[in-house]
C-alpha positions in Angstrom: 9.0 15.6 -1.1 6.7 12.6 -1.0 6.4 11.2 2.6 6.6 7.8 1.3 10.4 8.4 0.8 10.4 7.7 4.5 8.2 4.6 4.6 8.4 2.6 1.3 10.5 -0.5 1.4 12.1 -0.5 -2.0 12.8 1.7 -4.9 13.3 0.5 -8.5 16.8 1.7 -9.5 17.8 2.1 -13.0 21.5 2.3 -14.0 23.1 2.1 -17.5 25.4 -0.7 -18.5 28.7 0.4 -20.3 27.3 -0.9 -23.5 24.2 1.4 -23.2 21.8 -1.3 -22.2 19.5 -0.4 -19.1 19.6 -2.3 -15.8 16.5 -2.1 -13.4 16.5 -3.7 -10.0 14.5 -3.3 -6.9 16.6 -2.3 -3.7 16.2 -1.3 -0.1 16.9 2.4 0.5 16.7 5.2 3.1 15.9 8.8 2.7 18.1 11.1 4.7 19.6 14.7 4.2 17.2 15.1 1.1 19.3 12.2 -0.6 18.6 8.6 -1.3 21.0 5.9 0.1 21.3 2.4 -1.0 23.8 -0.2 0.2 24.7 -3.1 -2.2 27.4 -5.8 -3.0 30.6 -4.3 -4.3 30.5 -6.4 -7.4 26.8 -6.1 -8.2 25.9 -5.0 -11.8 24.5 -1.8 -10.5 27.8 -0.9 -8.6 29.7 -1.6 -11.7 27.4 0.4 -13.8 27.6 3.4 -11.5 31.3 3.4 -11.4 31.1 4.0 -15.2 28.1 6.2 -15.3 26.7 7.9 -12.1 23.3 8.9 -13.6 20.3 7.1 -12.3 16.6 7.1 -12.4 14.6 5.5 -9.6 10.9 5.1 -8.6 8.8 4.2 -5.8 7.2 0.7 -6.1 3.6 1.9 -6.4 2.6 2.2 -10.0 -0.7 3.6 -9.0 0.7 6.6 -7.5 4.0 7.1 -9.2 6.8 9.0 -7.8 9.9 9.0 -10.0 13.3 10.7 -9.7 16.4 11.3 -11.7 19.7 12.0 -10.2 23.5 11.5 -9.8 25.0 8.7 -7.7 28.4 8.7 -5.7 30.1 6.1 -3.6 30.5 6.8 0.1 33.8 5.3 1.4 33.8 3.2 4.6 33.5 3.4 7.4 29.9 4.4 6.5 28.6 7.4 8.3 26.8 6.6 11.6 23.6 8.5 10.8 23.0 6.6 7.5 23.8 3.2 9.3 21.2 4.1 12.1 18.5 4.9 9.5 19.1 1.5 7.8 19.0 -0.2 11.2 15.8 1.4 12.2 14.1 0.7 8.8 15.2 -2.7 8.1 16.9 -4.0 11.2 20.1 -4.2 9.2 23.5 -3.2 10.2 25.3 -2.1 7.1 28.5 -1.9 9.1 28.7 -5.7 10.0 27.2 -7.2 6.8 30.4 -8.3 5.0 28.8 -8.8 1.5 27.5 -5.2 1.3 30.5 -2.9 0.8 29.1 -0.3 -1.5 27.2 2.6 0.0 25.7 4.9 -2.6 24.3 8.4 -2.3 21.9 9.5 -4.9 21.3 13.3 -5.2 17.9 13.9 -6.9 17.8 16.7 -9.4 14.4 15.9 -10.9 11.1 14.7 -9.7 8.1 13.3 -11.6 4.5 12.3 -10.2 1.0 12.1 -11.4 
């Protein structure tokens, strides 16, 4: 795995709307247990998209040294696991347990990687 998964601030996350149109957005993430975790608003477009279709693509921000993945997302029920919350706190100084607007914790299991 690319060590930037531990240090990059954002990934670009691609989901698919129910009508088939793509949705692409940057989002904070953490890498833990060989999975990507994002925490977002429960009514966000990406959250609604993932409820209908859990397939995703994602990329680190640096287009000069691409690192792209494809995977499957699933929702983690609250209360969120302490180890994941600790990594968000260490990386962003953000407590996902106490931020009332961010109620959707999403775990992405990568199954394909591309880089060049």
